[in-house]
Structure formats: structure tokens, C-alpha cells
C-alpha positions in Angstrom: 137.1 119.1 93.9 133.9 121.2 93.9 134.4 125.0 93.8 133.4 127.3 96.7 130.3 128.5 94.8 129.1 124.9 94.5 129.5 124.4 98.2 127.6 127.6 98.8 124.7 126.5 96.6 124.6 123.1 98.4 124.6 124.8 101.8 121.8 127.2 100.6 119.7 124.3 99.3 120.2 122.3 102.6 119.2 125.4 104.6 116.0 125.6 102.5 115.2 121.9 103.0 115.8 122.3 106.8 113.6 125.4 106.9 110.8 123.7 104.9 111.0 120.7 107.2 110.8 122.9 110.3 107.9 124.8 108.9 106.0 121.6 108.1 106.5 120.3 111.7 105.4 123.6 113.2 102.3 123.6 110.9 101.2 120.2 112.2 101.6 121.1 115.9 98.2 122.9 116.1 96.7 119.4 115.7 96.8 119.1 119.4 94.6 122.2 119.8 90.9 123.0 120.1 90.2 122.0 116.5 90.6 118.2 117.1 88.5 118.3 120.3 85.1 116.7 120.0 81.9 118.7 120.6 81.5 119.2 124.3 78.5 119.9 126.5 78.8 121.6 129.8 77.7 119.2 132.6 76.9 119.9 136.2 74.6 118.5 138.8 74.1 117.1 142.2 74.8 113.5 143.5 72.8 112.2 146.4 72.8 108.8 148.2 69.5 107.9 149.9 68.5 111.6 149.6 71.6 113.0 151.2 74.4 114.8 149.3 77.2 112.4 148.4 80.4 114.4 149.2 83.9 113.9 147.8 83.1 111.2 145.3 84.6 111.2 141.7 82.0 111.0 138.9 83.2 109.6 135.6 81.5 110.0 132.2 82.9 107.5 129.8 81.7 107.7 126.2 81.9 104.7 123.9 84.8 106.2 122.1 87.1 109.0 123.3 88.4 110.6 126.5 86.3 110.4 129.7 85.3 113.4 131.6 85.5 113.6 135.4 84.4 115.7 138.3 84.4 115.5 142.1 81.5 116.4 144.3 81.8 119.0 147.0 80.2 118.8 150.5 76.8 119.6 149.0 77.1 116.8 146.4 77.5 119.4 143.5 79.9 118.6 140.6 81.1 120.1 137.3 82.7 117.8 134.7 86.2 118.5 133.3 87.2 117.1 129.9 90.9 117.8 130.5 92.9 120.4 132.5 91.4 123.8 131.9 88.6 122.5 129.7 85.2 121.9 131.2 82.5 119.6 129.8 82.0 116.1 128.4 81.8 114.7 124.9 78.3 115.1 123.4 76.4 111.8 123.1 75.6 108.7 125.1 77.9 107.9 128.0 78.4 105.4 130.8 78.5 107.0 134.3 80.3 105.6 137.3 81.3 106.8 140.7 84.4 106.1 142.9 86.2 107.5 145.8 89.6 109.2 145.4 92.6 107.3 146.7 92.5 107.6 150.5 88.9 108.8 150.3 85.9 107.2 152.0 82.2 107.6 152.5 79.1 105.5 152.3 79.6 102.2 150.4 79.0 102.6 146.7 77.0 99.6 145.3 78.8 97.9 142.4 75.9 99.0 140.0 77.2 102.6 140.5 80.9 101.9 140.6 82.8 98.8 139.3 80.0 97.5 137.2 78.0 100.6 136.8 74.6 100.4 135.0 74.1 104.1 134.8 73.9 105.9 131.4 73.4 109.5 130.5 73.1 111.6 127.3 75.2 114.7 127.0 73.7 117.3 124.8 75.3 120.4 123.2 75.1 123.4 125.5 74.4 123.2 129.2 73.4 120.0 130.9 72.1 119.6 134.5 72.3 115.9 135.4 71.5 115.0 138.9 72.1 111.4 140.2 69.8 110.1 143.0 71.7 107.0 144.1 70.1 104.4 146.4 72.0 102.1 148.7 69.5 99.4 148.1 67.5 100.3 144.9 67.6 101.5 141.4 68.9 104.9 140.3 69.5 106.9 137.2 70.2 110.3 135.7 67.6 112.8 136.4 67.9 115.6 133.8 66.9 119.1 134.7 63.5 120.0 133.2 64.5 123.5 132.0 
């Protein structure tokens, strides 16, 4: 039968292994932080339909790869994109843009070319982006970048 000192050494070694394992897990947790976030650009603008502000519509910026950014227009058609809770912006690069009403929401009919089969594209650049969308109920539309 092992002696008491042998048991103490085994217990001490097990404690060290558990501590190292715990520290390793804690060291990896920051992987969910800002460091693994792609480069984001701040995006805001105004959405109109036939020249009038389009209120209470959700705008979605969907990059080819990665998380989409969303925003909702106010009564003046103004929006600001959010990447995730508490983080504004959208992934830098080319993106598909679409519009939809929130569940239970309504407004002017959104042509499929802006919603379910959207043809709209935009380019998000580092820094601030002002992207206005002039939608037409019967014509073509596209992003109208601010000429700053």
C-alpha cells in the first residue's frame, strides 16, 4: 500500500494538472472577443421608396462570408447598421443588400429585386460610410454613396 507521502505527491500533481487545464481553457476564452472580429466600417444612410422615406423596414448587409449586419429605418428612413449587440458597423468589403419588414410590420410593397431576390450590392469601406438607397416601386435602384 502506498505511503501517505506518495498520496500527497499524487494529489499535488493532480492539482497542478487541473490548474494548468483550467488556465489553458481560460486563456482560450478571449477568442470570442474583439480580436477575432473582422474589420468593420460604420454604415448609416437613408432609405426612400419613390422619393419618400421608407419607415420601419429592416436593412440587411450580407457579405459573401461572415456575419450579416442589420439595421432598421426610423420614420425618416434613416438607419445605422449593427454587426452584433452593442457593436455598430458592417464587415468591410462587398456585400449584398436586402430589405424586409419585421414580423407583424407592413408598409409599401417591396419588390422582390430589393427583398427575396435582391439585386442590390454595396461596398463597405473602413471608417464611416454613408449609403443611401433610393428604391423605386417600378424601376431600378442602387446604393448612392455620399460624395464626402
